[in-house]
N, C-alpha and C positions, 0 to 999 in steps of 0.2 A: 585171572588178569596177568597179561604179558608178565615178564620178570622183573622187567627193569622199572626202577620207580620213577613217577613222572611226576613234577611237579613245578611251577613255576619259579619256583625259589631257587630251585638247582639250576637255572639259567644265569643269574646273579652269580652264584657260587663259580659256575665254570667262568665266568668273564673275566671273575676279577681275582683269579687264584696267580697275583704277582705278574699277571702278562699281560691281560687286557682289561679295561675295565668299559662298562657302558654302564652308567648310571643313571636311571630315570630321573626326571625332575621333581621336585619338592617344594609345594607353595608354601608360603608361612601361614600357621596356624596361630589362632588365638590362645591365649592361656585357658588351660581347662577350668572349671569351676570345681575346685576341690570338694571331695566330699559331695559331689550331686548323686543323686537317688533316680532310681527309675521306678515308674508305678507298673507292675506286671499287670498282663492281660488275661486272667482266669475266666474267661467266658467258655463255658461249655467243658468246663476241664471234670473228671471225674472226682472223686470225692479223696479216693485213695493217691491222688496224685496234687492233691492240693498243698501238701507241705512243700511241693519242689514249685510247682507254678504260681504258689503265692510268696515265694520269696520275694525279698526287698535289695535290690542292689546296691550298693555303696561305691561308686567310684571314686579313685585317688589318684592325684596327677602320679605320672611315671611316664618312664621312656620317651625323650623328646617332646615334652608339651601334650602327651595323650594320657588318656584316661585307663586305668586297669581296674579289676574285680574279678571275685572269684563268686562261682555260684556253684552248688550242689544237686548232684543228679545220682540217680539210683546204679547201683553196679549190674543189676539184672531187672531189665525194665519190666521183665514179667515179675517179678517180687520187690514191688516199692519200698514194702516195710523191712526190707533188708539192709545190707551194708551199703554205704555210700562212697562216692567218689567225689573229687573236685573237679572243675572245668575252667582255668584260666581264661579271661577276655581280656583284650584290648580293644579301645575306639581312639578314633581322631573324629572330633567333634565337627561338626558342620562349619564350613569358615563363612557362610551366608545364612538365608534363611533355612531353616530346616525341614525338609522335605518329608524325611522318612528315616528309617535306621536301613542300610545296605550290610547285610552281612557277605566278605567276602573270604574262601578257601584258596589255598596256594597249590593244594595236591597232595600227593604222594602215593600210596596212604604212608602218612608219618610226618609227613612236613610241619613245620609249628607255623601256624596263623598267626602267633603273637610277633615272632620274630620278623614274619612278614610284613606287618603293618607299623611293627618297632622300628626298621630300616627305612620307614619313610611312606606316608600313605602314597606319595606318585608312585612307588614301586606294586600299588595294588588297583588305583583307579586312576582317571586325568582331573584336571582339573575342575570339569563340568560336575561330574559328581561329589568329587570332595566338598567341592561349593553348596551342595545341595542335600547331602546326605551326611548322618551321622556314618562313618563306614567302621563298621565293626569286624573283628576276627576272633578265635579262639584257637588254642591248642585241643585240638579232638581227644576223647579219651584215651589213655595210655601216652599222650605225647608229653615230652616237654615241663612245661610249668603246670598243667593238669597232672592228676594222679599217675606218673608214667609207669611204664615196664622198661627192665633193664636184662639185655640177656648176656650179660659176663664184665667182664675186665675190660680195659684197653687191650691188653696182651690176649686175652680172648676170642677177642672182635678182631684182631689182628689176623691171628692166626685163620679165622672163619671166614676172613673176607679175602685174604691176601696169602695164604698157604696154599704151597702146591702138594696136589692131592699125589702120593706115591703110585707106582704099578703102572703097567699097562691100561691105556685108558680105555674103559667101557669092560675092562677083564670084571667077573666075581669081586676079585679081591679090590678094585678100584672102586665097584659101587658098594661095597661093605665099607669102604673110609669113608665115604661121602656120607652115606646113609647115619655112621656112628657119628659123624661131625653133627648133621643135623639135628639128631635127637638130642646132642649133650647142648646144643644152642637153644631146644625147646626147651630142656629141663632148665636151665638158668632161666630162661624168661619166664617161667611158672613161678618158679621160687623167687622172683623179684616182688610180685604184688599178687600170687595166692588165684584168686578166681577171675582176676582181672583180663587174665590172658584169654581167656573164653567167653569175653565178653567186648572184645575190640573188633567187633566185625562193623559194617556199614550199616546195616538195620540199626543198631543201637546209638551211632554215631548221629543219624537221620532224627533220630527218637529226641538226642538232644538238641540238636540244632531246633526242634520244635518249642524245646523248653527255652532255651535263650529267646528265640524270636518271643515268645511271651513274656518273658522276664525284662525285655529293653520294652515293652509296651507297646508290640506293633500287632495287630488282628490278622496280618497277613504276612507271609515271608518275602522280602526282596533281597536278591542273591546274586552273586557272581561266582561261579567256581570255576578254577582253570583244572585242568589236565585228570587227576584221580577226583578232584573237585566236582567234576560234572557228574561223576557216578553218586557221591554224597546228593547232588542236587535232584538228580535222579530218581533214586531210593527215598527223597524225601517228597516229592511230587505224587510219587505212588503210593505213599503211606499216607500222605495228607492233602490231597488235590484240592481240596476246600479251603488248605489256607496258604496256597501259592499264590503270591504276589506278580512281580515281575523277577523272572528267573533266567540268567543268561549263563551257559555253559561252554566254555571256550575251551577246545582240544578235547573234544570228546572222547569219552570210554562207552564203546559198545556192550550193553550191557547182558546182549543175548548171545555172545561170541563164547566158544567154550574158552579152557585156558590154551590149549594146545594151537587153537587155529589164533587167537589172541597173539601168542608169541612169536608165531609163523609171520604175521601182519605185520607186528613190531620190529622184526629182523629184515622185512623187506623194506620197512620205512627206512631203518638206518642205513642198509646198502644203499638207497636212492640218495638220502639226504648227503651220504660221503661222496658217491657219484657227482652230485651238484656242486660238492666240496672241492673236489680233483680238477672238475670242468674249469670251475672260476682258478685254482691254482694255476692249472698249466698256459692261462692265456696270460699270468703276471710275469715279471722279473724275479728272480730270487724265489722261486718256487722250488721246493725241496724234492718235489718230485718229478720225474721226466717221461718223455715218450707221449705214446696217444694215452687217452682216458683208460682204454682197456690194460694196455701194458699198466699203468701207474694203479691202478684196481689191483691188477695181478701181483703186483708188488708189495703191497700193502698186506695181501692173504700170505704172501710168502716170506712176508717178516712174523708176521703172528707164529706162523708156523716153525720159523727160526726160533722164536723166543720160547715156545714150548720146547724145541730140542735141547736150547742153551740158554737158562733166563741170565739176566743179568741180575748181578748184585749189587744193591743199594748201600751207600754209605753207613745206614742205620741196620744192616743185615738181611733186610728183605730181598727177595727175589721177585724180578718181575719176568712172568711168563706171559705166554699168550693171553690168558684169560683177564689180567689187569692192565697188560697194553691194551686189549679192547675197551675196558672201562674207560681207560684216559680218551680214548679215541671217540667214542661217543659223546662224552660230557661236552666238548665244545659244539658238538652236534646239534644240542637243543638250540640254537641260538646264532643265527650267522654272524652277529656282532664278535663272537669268540671264534669263529675261526681261523684269526691269526695264531691263536695258541697251538692248531694243529700243524701250523708252520714252524713253529719252536719245537713240537713232539718228533715229528718226522725227523727233524734236522738233527734233534740232539740222540735219536736213536740210532739215525745213521753213523753218529761218532761212538755210539755202544753207552751213551751214556742216558741210565732210566731216571733222573732226578727229575726230569719236567713231566714223564709219565706219572711217577710216584706222585708227585702234586696235583695233577688233574686227578685220580683216583682218589686221593684223600680229599680233595673237597667234594666228589661224589659222593664220598661215605660220611663226611662230615667229621674227618680225621685231622685234629688239630695238630697233635704232638704223640709221640709213643705212648703219654700216659692219660692222654684227654680226647674224648670224640664232644663235640659239640651239640649233639642233638643223640636222638635215635630212632632217624628216621628209618635207615634201612631194618632197624629190629620191630620196629612197627610194620614195616611193610610187609616181612613174612609173616607177622602174626596176623594181621587182617587179611591180607590175600586168600590164608589159607583157610578162615574162615568165612571167606565172599567166595567160596566155589572151588580152592583148591583142591585137583582130584588125584587121590590116592594112586600110585602107577607103582609096578613093578618094575625092573631093570631093563626087561625086554621091550615094554610100554613105552619106558623113556628114551629107549635108545632108537625107537622109531618115530619117537617126537621130533628127536634130533635131527634124524634123516629130511622129516618134511620141514623143519627150519633151515637146515641147510640148501634143502632146494629152492626156497623160497629168496634165500639171501645167499646166495655162493660166495661172496667177498666175505660177510662176518656172521654170517648164521653158524658156521663152524664153533664160534666163541660166544653164541647168544644162546645157547640150548643146554641140555642136561648132560653134555659130555664135556664141555667147557672147564670143568674144573673147579671154576668159580661158583659162590654161592646161587643158587638156581631154585626157583619156587617151585617146579616141579619135584626137584629133589626134596626139598624141605616139606611139603605137603604131603609127600609119599609115606615120611613118616611122624608127622604133625600128630599130637595125642588130643585133638580137641576136635569134634564132628565140624563139618561145613555147616555155616547158618544159610548162607544163599546156595542158588545155583542159578546157573546161566537161565536167563529167560528175557523174554523183549519186554520191554516197559512201556506201556501206553498211556499210563498215569490219566486213565478217562475222567474228566471234570476239572480237570487243572486249568488255569489261565493259559494264556500263550505263552511260549518258551521258546526262547534264543538258542539254537546250536551254532557256534561258529566252529569252523573246520579250516585248516590250512593245507593246499593241495600238497606242500612237500614235508608234513609234520614228521619227524622220525618216530615220536614217542607213542601219540597217539595218531595214527594215519587218518588221511583225510577220510576213506571209506567206513571209517568208524562213526563220525558227524555226520554223513548222509543214512548211517544205519538207523542211528539213535534220532535224528530227523523226522526219518520215517516210520518211526515207531510211535514215537508219542502222539498223542490225539490230537495235541495243538503244537508242535512242532514245526520250528519255519528256521530252515536252514541258512546262514549267510557264510557263505565263501569267500576265502582269501586267497589268492593265486601269490605263492610265496615259498621261501623258507621259515623253517624254526617250530620250534612247540609252542602253540596258542599265540592268536593275532590281536586282542585288544591292548590298548596301553602300550603303542611303540612299535607297532610293525605296519597298521597300515590306519591313514587318516580316514579313510572310508570306513573302516570297520568302526573304527572310535565314533563316529557320526550317527552310524546305525544303533549300535550297541546305547548311547547317550539317549538318543530320539527315544528309545524305548523304556529305558531305565526313568528316565525324566518325564516322559509325555504319554506313554503306554504306546507309542507308534509301530505298528509292526511292519517291514516293508512285505509289498504286494508279493513279489517274487524276490528269489534269490538276489542281492545287487551284484554278486560277483566281482567283489571288491578285488 
């Protein structure tokens, strides 16, 4: 998978970092039924799995009139008699007559589904679906309120995420420092929960999701996955095609794509999104950039080069190099509503002020203060990505990857690859101590129900070509295109997409052709 975490929850974080707010509408919800229980669906379950599939969930009131509970799952699905882990669930009861349960996942890998839904059901689905469905989410294994991994203290994470690698970029000494940091990170991850770090792959998460489907009493899975959540949905459909209900995959990941190819495609997506922002900015008054689109993009590239050569020191002692500034730039590119953050970012960097850049980068990494991170999204991102087909590579191979990425994205690509100096999947997976569980391959999900695949034409994080590819691979895939900007399209970007998705989830209506919203 490409190295940048992809989560719908990240959009809200980017847009609310004390700069710009773009809040989804939240309807009034009824008070939950305290201590409500769910009767599990155990049809066709193997005897050794009945201790899990036969659990009775007890829901209690929590978070803004929602309901919460905890389920148990095997640490290793190949050894169900072994150690157990916990999975934290949260749901918003249907506001009208209940049609069923709809699971939602915001992406990542590593994003908290619990926090996603706790922030308001309107952040996950529109009023039509929240009226007809119990909307359910969960923290996947390794994440947040489920049995979590942790890969270091806040100070250690600061050093890993923000530290500037010493030495000449790409030299043997430079790579040695990068690999040493990645090894130390992996050791800390393993120390936090032992064998769990080897079982936070997406196949295990898909099996967890089937367990949760059964525990809420549904014979089929209705599911809405955003970003990396589309990969969970694809793997689920491949593993349990006969149990698929209505699946919507928005901001799709192409499961057949190699890590290196995905990284290059994603980098090109961010370049394209930056070009769209610059074009818009130059047409407005008080744009912090000037000249033509081409010269302004060149100025951004030169800005990152200057920061590499002469980092800006923040009040807290951290230094802003090109890699962290790149994170600050791409964070608002996930949502057009967050583009004003870029105005403030470029204006502040022109003054030599790194505070806005660090605020944006901190929101990306879920860093709340010098002694607190609000979640473990990035830690889980590395652990899951390396298990999901991360490609071991030496310095020469990584250098070649860097050249491919830069060719695909001439403006930002230099800081989106193995030579960026910031944590990069290829560098981490090159020394990751656990073998990959998955390898890239097309997913056909033969025998599944119809599946909607939603793609945005200028999505920077999961480019449109990935949605086209996934819809083509799936035996019963149907592409829904949205011509526009930003990461994911349903519930906030396009009324046309909303109508198509709602008609499918509620009534099973599949568009005869791509509606091209």
